[in-house]
C-alpha positions as CSV (number, residue, x, y, z in Angstrom):
1,M,24.7,54.3,173.5
2,T,24.0,50.7,172.0
3,L,24.0,49.8,168.4
4,K,21.0,47.7,166.8
5,P,22.2,44.4,166.0
6,L,22.5,43.8,162.2
7,T,21.3,41.2,160.1
8,D,23.4,39.1,157.9
9,S,22.1,40.9,154.7
10,E,23.3,43.8,156.6
11,R,26.6,43.5,158.2
12,T,27.9,42.2,154.4
13,Q,26.7,45.6,152.9
14,A,28.2,47.3,155.5
15,R,31.4,45.5,154.8
16,E,31.5,45.6,150.9
17,K,30.6,49.5,151.6
18,A,33.5,50.0,153.6
19,A,35.8,47.9,151.5
20,A,34.7,49.8,148.9
21,A,35.5,53.3,150.4
22,R,39.4,51.8,151.7
23,A,39.7,50.9,148.0
24,V,39.1,54.5,147.1
25,R,41.2,56.2,149.5
26,A,43.6,53.5,148.6
27,E,43.8,54.4,144.8
28,L,43.8,57.8,146.0
29,K,46.9,57.6,147.7
30,V,48.5,55.9,144.9
31,R,47.5,58.5,142.5
32,L,48.9,60.9,145.0
33,K,52.4,59.5,145.2
34,T,52.6,59.3,141.5
35,G,51.7,63.0,141.5
36,K,48.6,62.3,139.4
37,V,46.4,64.3,141.4
38,T,47.4,67.1,144.0
39,V,46.5,67.9,148.0
40,A,44.1,71.2,146.5
41,E,42.2,68.6,143.9
42,V,41.8,66.2,146.7
43,I,40.5,68.6,149.3
44,A,38.1,70.3,147.1
45,S,36.6,66.9,145.9
46,S,36.3,65.8,149.4
47,S,33.1,67.4,149.9
48,G,31.2,65.0,147.0
49,D,33.0,62.0,147.9
50,D,32.4,60.6,151.3
51,A,35.5,58.2,151.3
52,V,37.8,61.0,150.5
53,G,36.4,63.0,153.4
54,R,36.9,60.3,156.1
55,L,40.5,60.0,154.7
56,R,42.7,61.4,157.5
57,V,44.8,64.7,156.7
58,L,48.2,62.8,157.8
59,D,47.4,60.0,155.8
60,L,47.0,62.1,152.9
61,L,50.4,64.3,153.6
62,K,52.1,60.9,154.0
63,A,51.2,59.6,150.9
64,L,52.7,62.4,149.1
65,P,56.5,61.6,147.4
66,G,59.2,62.7,150.3
67,V,56.9,63.0,153.2
68,G,56.9,60.4,156.0
69,D,55.4,60.4,159.9
70,V,58.2,63.4,161.0
71,R,57.4,65.7,158.2
72,A,53.3,64.9,157.6
73,L,53.2,66.1,161.6
74,A,55.8,69.1,161.3
75,I,53.5,70.2,158.6
76,M,50.2,70.0,159.9
77,N,51.5,71.8,163.5
78,D,53.0,74.6,161.2
79,V,49.4,75.0,159.8
80,G,47.7,74.3,163.0
81,I,45.8,70.9,162.0
82,A,45.1,68.3,164.8
83,A,46.7,64.9,164.0
84,T,43.7,63.2,164.3
85,R,41.9,65.5,161.4
86,R,40.3,64.1,158.7
87,V,39.5,65.9,155.6
88,R,36.4,66.4,155.6
89,G,36.7,68.1,158.4
90,L,39.0,70.8,157.6
91,G,37.6,74.4,157.9
92,I,38.0,76.8,155.0
93,H,41.4,78.7,156.5
94,Q,42.9,75.0,157.1
95,R,42.5,74.1,153.5
96,K,43.9,76.9,152.8
97,A,46.9,77.5,155.0
98,L,47.5,73.5,154.4
99,V,47.7,74.1,150.2
100,N,49.5,77.3,150.5
101,H,52.6,75.6,152.7
102,L,52.5,72.9,150.7
103,E,53.0,75.1,147.4
104,Q,55.6,77.2,149.2
105,Q,57.7,74.1,150.8
106,H,56.8,71.6,148.2
107,P,56.2,72.7,145.1
108,G,55.7,69.5,142.9
109,P,53.2,67.8,145.0
110,A,51.1,70.8,145.9
111,S,50.1,72.0,142.8
112,K,51.5,71.6,139.2
């Protein structure tokens, strides 16, 4: 499959859109790290915001305080989520299982 060549203005628009999405995801990670937003709230808002929906679940978990690569992968394995899954790709049962697991294991970051 070949992509159509983009004009300079289309390329610029795509670059600006990508930069804006990265900024939204970075701000979300900061809010998670500081506890201003919960994982449940992020998952709920992922259907309305495309930038949030494209966030990898692994990156979402790593943004939590005290959760790094190893713990994030362990959480995903416990819940049954693939390492490459994005937030918008989570099913209803995976969403519930992830939030429940975080509430049981890490009461602070998952819910307030």
